C-alpha positions in Angstrom: 139.7 120.7 159.1 138.2 119.3 162.2 136.7 121.1 165.2 137.3 120.4 168.9 134.7 117.5 168.8 136.7 115.7 166.1 134.0 116.2 163.4 134.6 118.0 160.1 133.2 121.5 160.1 130.7 122.3 157.3 132.1 124.5 154.6 135.7 124.1 155.7 136.6 121.2 153.4 137.6 122.1 149.9 136.3 119.5 147.4 138.5 118.6 144.5 137.0 119.6 141.2 137.1 117.6 138.0 140.2 118.2 136.0 139.8 120.1 132.7 139.9 118.0 129.6 140.8 119.0 126.1 138.3 120.1 123.6 139.1 117.1 121.3 139.5 119.4 118.3 136.1 120.9 118.7 137.5 124.5 118.4 139.7 123.7 115.4 137.2 125.1 112.9 137.0 128.5 114.7 140.8 128.7 114.6 140.9 128.1 110.9 139.1 131.4 110.1 136.2 132.2 107.7 138.0 132.2 104.5 138.7 135.1 102.1 136.6 138.3 102.3 133.7 138.2 99.8 133.7 140.7 97.0 131.8 143.9 97.6 129.2 143.0 95.0 128.6 139.7 96.8 127.7 141.4 100.0 124.0 142.2 100.1 124.4 145.2 102.5 127.2 146.8 100.5 126.3 149.6 97.9 127.9 147.5 95.2 125.9 144.5 96.2 122.7 146.6 96.1 123.6 147.8 92.6 124.2 144.2 91.4 120.9 143.1 92.9 119.0 146.0 91.2 120.7 145.2 87.9 119.6 141.5 88.2 116.0 142.6 88.9 116.0 145.0 86.0 117.3 142.2 83.7 114.8 139.7 85.0 112.0 142.2 84.4 113.0 142.5 80.7 114.4 146.0 81.1 111.0 147.7 81.2 110.2 147.7 84.9 107.6 145.0 84.3 107.6 141.7 86.1 108.3 138.7 84.0 105.2 137.2 82.6 103.0 140.1 83.8 100.9 142.3 81.5 100.4 145.9 82.5 97.3 146.3 84.5 97.0 142.5 85.4 98.3 140.8 88.5 99.7 144.0 89.9 99.2 143.0 93.5 99.7 139.3 93.2 103.3 139.3 94.4 103.2 142.5 96.5 104.4 142.2 100.1 102.0 142.7 102.9 101.5 146.4 103.5 102.1 147.3 99.9 98.4 147.0 98.9 95.5 149.0 100.0 92.2 150.5 98.9 92.8 152.4 95.7 91.3 155.9 95.4 90.9 156.2 99.1 90.6 159.7 100.5 93.1 160.6 103.2 91.1 163.5 104.7 87.7 161.8 105.3 84.6 163.6 104.1 85.9 167.1 104.5 85.9 169.2 101.4 89.0 171.2 100.3 89.1 174.8 99.1 91.4 175.2 96.1 92.6 178.8 95.9 94.5 180.8 93.3 93.7 181.5 89.7 96.0 179.0 88.1 95.1 176.2 90.5 91.3 176.8 90.1 91.5 176.9 86.3 93.7 173.8 86.1 91.2 171.9 88.4 88.3 172.9 86.2 90.1 172.0 83.0 90.8 168.5 84.5 87.1 168.2 85.3 87.7 167.5 88.9 84.4 167.3 90.7 83.5 170.6 92.3 80.5 171.9 94.2 81.0 175.7 94.3 83.1 178.4 92.6 83.6 181.5 94.8 84.3 184.8 93.2 85.3 187.9 95.3 83.2 191.0 94.8 84.8 193.5 92.4 87.6 191.1 91.4 89.8 192.0 88.5 88.4 190.0 85.6 91.5 188.8 83.8 91.6 185.9 81.3 92.0 183.2 84.0 88.9 184.4 86.0 86.9 184.6 82.8 87.9 181.0 81.8 87.2 179.7 85.3 83.7 181.2 85.2 83.1 179.8 81.7 84.2 176.3 82.6 82.1 176.3 85.8 79.1 177.5 83.8 79.5 174.8 81.2 79.6 172.1 83.9 76.7 173.5 85.9 78.8 174.4 88.9 77.2 177.0 91.1 79.0 180.4 91.3 78.7 182.6 94.3 79.9 186.2 94.6 81.2 186.8 98.2 82.9 189.6 100.0 86.7 189.4 100.5 86.5 188.8 104.3 84.3 185.8 103.6 86.7 184.5 101.0 89.6 185.0 103.4 87.7 182.9 106.0 87.1 180.1 103.4 90.7 180.1 102.1 92.2 179.9 105.6 94.9 181.7 107.5 97.6 183.4 105.3 96.2 181.8 102.1 96.5 183.9 99.0 93.3 183.3 97.0 93.6 186.0 94.3 89.9 186.6 94.5 88.8 183.1 93.5 88.3 179.8 95.1 86.9 176.4 94.3 85.3 173.9 96.7 86.3 170.3 95.8 85.7 167.0 97.5 88.6 165.2 99.3 91.4 164.1 97.0 91.1 160.5 95.6 94.5 158.7 95.8 95.7 156.1 93.4 97.3 152.8 94.2 101.1 152.8 93.7 101.3 149.5 91.7 98.3 150.5 89.6 99.9 153.8 88.9 103.1 152.0 87.7 101.0 149.8 85.5 99.3 152.8 83.9 102.8 154.3 83.1 104.0 151.0 81.6 100.8 150.7 79.6 101.6 154.0 77.9 105.0 152.5 77.0 106.9 155.1 79.1 109.9 154.7 81.3 108.7 155.1 84.9 110.0 158.2 86.8 108.2 158.5 90.1 108.8 160.4 93.3 108.2 159.0 96.8 108.0 161.2 99.9 109.4 160.0 103.3 108.4 162.0 106.3 107.6 165.2 104.5 104.8 167.1 106.3 104.9 170.6 104.6 102.2 170.7 101.9 104.2 173.4 100.1 106.9 170.9 99.5 104.4 168.4 98.1 103.0 171.1 95.8 106.5 172.1 94.6 107.4 168.4 94.0 104.2 167.9 92.0 105.0 170.9 89.9 108.5 169.7 89.2 107.4 166.2 88.5 105.1 167.5 85.8 107.7 169.8 84.4 110.5 167.2 84.0 108.6 164.2 82.7 107.7 162.5 85.9 104.5 160.4 86.0 103.4 160.3 89.7 104.1 160.9 93.3 103.8 158.5 96.2 103.0 159.6 99.8 102.8 157.4 102.9 99.5 157.0 104.7 100.9 158.0 108.1 103.1 160.8 109.2 103.1 162.5 105.9 101.4 165.4 104.1 98.4 164.9 101.9 97.0 166.7 98.9 95.2 169.6 100.6 94.4 173.2 99.6 98.0 174.4 100.3 99.5 171.7 98.1 97.0 172.5 95.4 98.0 176.2 95.6 101.7 175.6 95.5 101.5 173.0 92.6 99.9 175.8 90.4 97.5 173.2 89.0 99.9 170.3 88.6 97.9 168.4 91.2 95.2 168.1 88.6 97.5 166.4 86.1 100.0 164.4 88.2 98.5 161.5 90.1 99.3 161.0 93.7 99.3 157.5 95.2 99.0 156.5 98.8 101.2 153.8 100.3 99.9 152.1 103.5 103.6 151.1 104.2 106.2 153.0 102.2 109.0 150.5 102.8 106.9 147.5 101.6 105.6 149.6 98.6 109.2 150.3 97.6 110.0 146.6 97.8 107.0 145.8 95.6 108.3 148.3 93.1 111.7 146.8 93.2 110.2 143.4 92.4 108.8 145.0 89.3 112.2 146.1 88.1 112.1 149.7 89.4 115.3 151.2 90.8 114.8 152.9 94.1 117.2 155.9 94.6 117.2 157.8 97.9 118.5 161.4 98.2 120.9 162.2 101.0 123.8 164.6 101.3 126.1 161.7 102.3 125.2 159.4 99.4 127.8 157.3 97.8 126.6 158.0 94.2 126.9 161.5 92.7 123.9 162.8 90.8 125.7 164.4 87.8 126.0 161.8 85.0 123.8 159.3 86.9 124.3 155.9 85.1 120.8 154.7 85.9 118.9 157.6 84.4 117.5 155.6 81.5 116.1 152.9 83.8 112.7 152.8 85.6 113.3 155.0 88.7 111.5 156.0 91.9 113.3 158.9 93.7 112.8 158.9 97.5 113.0 162.3 99.1 113.3 162.6 102.9 112.4 165.4 105.2 114.8 168.4 105.4 115.6 167.8 109.1 115.7 164.0 109.5 116.4 162.8 106.0 115.5 159.3 105.0 114.2 156.9 107.7 116.4 153.9 108.5 114.2 151.2 106.9 113.6 153.3 103.8 117.4 154.0 103.4 118.2 150.3 103.7 115.6 149.5 101.0 117.1 151.9 98.5 119.3 150.4 95.8 121.6 153.4 96.0 121.8 156.7 98.0 122.4 159.7 95.7 123.9 163.0 96.7 123.7 166.4 95.0 127.0 168.3 95.0 126.6 171.6 96.7 128.9 174.3 98.2 130.3 173.5 101.6 128.8 176.7 103.0 125.3 175.4 102.3 124.2 172.8 104.9 121.4 171.1 102.9 118.7 171.7 100.2 115.0 172.0 100.8 113.2 168.8 99.9 111.3 170.4 97.1 114.5 171.9 95.6 116.4 168.6 95.9 113.6 166.7 94.1 113.5 169.4 91.4 117.3 169.2 90.8 117.2 165.4 90.6 114.3 165.3 88.3 115.9 167.9 86.0 119.2 165.9 85.8 117.4 162.6 85.0 115.3 164.3 82.4 118.4 165.9 80.8 120.3 162.6 80.8 117.3 160.8 79.2 117.0 163.5 76.5 120.7 163.2 75.7 120.4 159.4 75.4 117.4 159.6 73.0 118.6 159.6 69.4 117.6 162.7 67.4 115.0 162.0 64.7 
């Protein structure tokens, strides 16, 4: 288009664009499709695929939860992913001492010869067999015994603590290393049964899980280093002394630690109400197992759930929304213990 001066006006001329050309067959592959859908067991993210991978690892480990070519107690950390290792026997609570309260807990701690600095006895306490045994054990080990008034013992035990007139001052808990704990179990020629906690912050749940682990043949508990409960006085109390017998390992990174255990042939089973595998009659009960228990509110974290070989559910009545973490762990440990006992031939 031209203006009054006879010159073309800028922007008024429509330039011809290049004509579209064919793709030359470049899009033919996309039109052909991706072929048949892979089988469920061939898909790594599918539950069936996870089960197949776990079975392959178990077979490669020789069916004992031990890596091929590895001797228990040697090379435990050689193939562990970053974050799975850490300082063994490292205290989580710094240099602060803990006060163990309750007669059963104090007696069990003294029987296990846990280092202790002072035994506190309330004035005019009822002298039953447990108190007498605690005093005898403390005297034999040269642990100082102090008689204190109940208000002072209440202050030492902490708010709402039930001390039953006796308390023991112990140093901070010394945590084991997860892989070393597995090696110790294998060295005793036992089938590993461990429990890992994911996001549990209530020490009473930890104490209850420790108690159930010891009662149903478990060999240890694993706690994350961050955002998790540690072995404190409340856990000692709830465990009724099981904390003196069942080792607790600390995992700097729980996901990486679970992966390291999987490489050693251990099956990782997470607990969740929507799990695809039902607990009764669990087919993997006779294998090396670590049970992962999530918090009651949030359940398993995403990365931990993706790391699990299977997610197991406990059948409950529809009117009950969920189980407490400690109860869920107890039910699972009992079922696995029962299935293992049934599979063991009678002598």
